[in-house]
Every structure is written in structure tokens, then in C-alpha cells.
C-alpha positions in Angstrom: 159.9 114.8 108.9 158.9 117.9 110.5 156.1 118.3 113.2 153.7 120.0 111.5 153.8 117.9 108.3 153.1 115.1 110.8 150.3 116.7 112.1 148.7 118.1 108.8 148.8 114.4 107.4 147.2 113.0 110.9 144.8 115.8 110.5 144.0 114.7 106.8 144.0 111.1 107.7 141.5 111.8 110.4 139.1 113.5 108.1 139.1 111.0 105.3 138.3 108.4 107.8 135.5 110.4 109.8 133.8 110.9 106.0 134.4 107.0 105.2 132.7 106.7 108.3 129.9 108.9 107.8 129.5 107.3 104.2 129.0 103.7 105.4 126.3 105.1 108.4 124.4 106.7 105.9 124.5 103.9 103.2 123.1 101.5 105.9 120.4 103.7 107.1 118.8 103.3 103.1 115.9 100.6 103.7 115.7 99.9 99.8 119.2 98.8 99.8 118.3 96.0 101.8 114.5 95.2 100.0 114.2 91.5 99.0 111.3 91.1 96.8 108.8 88.0 97.2 109.3 85.4 94.8 108.0 82.3 93.6 104.7 80.8 95.2 104.6 83.2 98.2 104.5 86.0 95.5 101.3 84.8 94.2 99.7 84.0 97.4 100.9 87.5 99.3 99.6 89.4 96.3 96.8 87.5 96.0 95.6 88.4 99.5 96.7 91.9 99.4 94.7 92.4 96.5 91.4 90.8 97.8 91.8 92.6 100.8 91.8 95.8 99.1 89.1 94.9 96.0 90.9 96.9 93.5 94.6 98.1 92.1 97.7 96.9 90.8 100.8 95.4 92.8 103.9 97.6 92.2 106.2 96.3 94.5 107.0 93.7 97.0 109.1 92.8 99.9 109.9 89.8 102.4 110.7 90.3 105.9 110.0 94.0 106.3 110.2 95.5 109.3 106.7 95.3 110.1 105.7 92.2 108.9 106.7 89.1 107.3 105.5 90.0 103.9 104.8 93.5 102.5 102.7 94.1 99.4 102.6 97.8 97.8 99.6 98.4 95.7 98.5 101.4 93.6 94.6 101.7 94.0 92.5 102.9 90.8 92.7 106.3 92.0 96.3 106.9 92.1 97.2 106.5 95.7 99.3 103.7 97.2 98.6 101.6 100.2 101.1 99.2 101.8 99.5 95.8 102.8 101.5 93.9 105.7 100.7 90.1 105.9 101.9 87.6 108.4 103.6 83.9 107.5 100.2 82.7 106.8 99.4 85.7 104.2 96.5 86.8 106.7 96.8 91.0 106.4 97.7 92.2 110.0 97.6 96.1 108.8 97.1 98.7 106.0 98.8 102.1 105.5 98.9 104.5 103.0 102.1 104.9 101.6 103.3 108.7 101.2 106.3 108.8 99.2 107.3 112.0 100.8 108.2 110.3 104.3 112.1 110.3 103.7 
């Protein structure tokens, strides 16, 4: 093969590998891809604790082993706003935060 052809093939290979690596890096930064919903008896305890703390609303999403706590319960309040309620292993509220969908 000519030297120019070899350089062209090497360049294309490098660009392809770089693009693939970027795709993997971007896909691993997607928190939603690794979310695990709360299930079983823990679901009932977590949702009851979150709703009791807020006093109103509907559970719209849950997550176990959130980066901020053991359990996270997302609640849509009666006024349409959303709140994330963080719970520890014993289902005690450790924090609440307004959920702004525009954080991304």
C-alpha cells in the first residue's frame, strides 16, 4: 500500500475510535439510564413517608440509591410543582428540593 493510503486509513480509524469513545462517555453521564425504581414494601414505605412529609401530592417517580440518598421520591404537588424528597435507609426525610426539569 502506498504511504498516503495507510495514513488515510489510520486517520479514519482514529476519528472513528474517538467518536465511539465520545459516545460512550456521553451515554454514561445519563443519570436516567441507571435509575432503579423503588419496589416492593420499600416503595410503600418511601412513598408514604414522602407524602406525609409534604402533606399533599402524587408520587410520579421513585429511585433507589440516588446519588443524594438511599431513596428518592418525586412528588407532583397539587399546584403542579414537583419536589424531590430524599430519604435515608430508615425512610426518614433527609432533604427536599424543588425539581426543576430545566436543570439539564
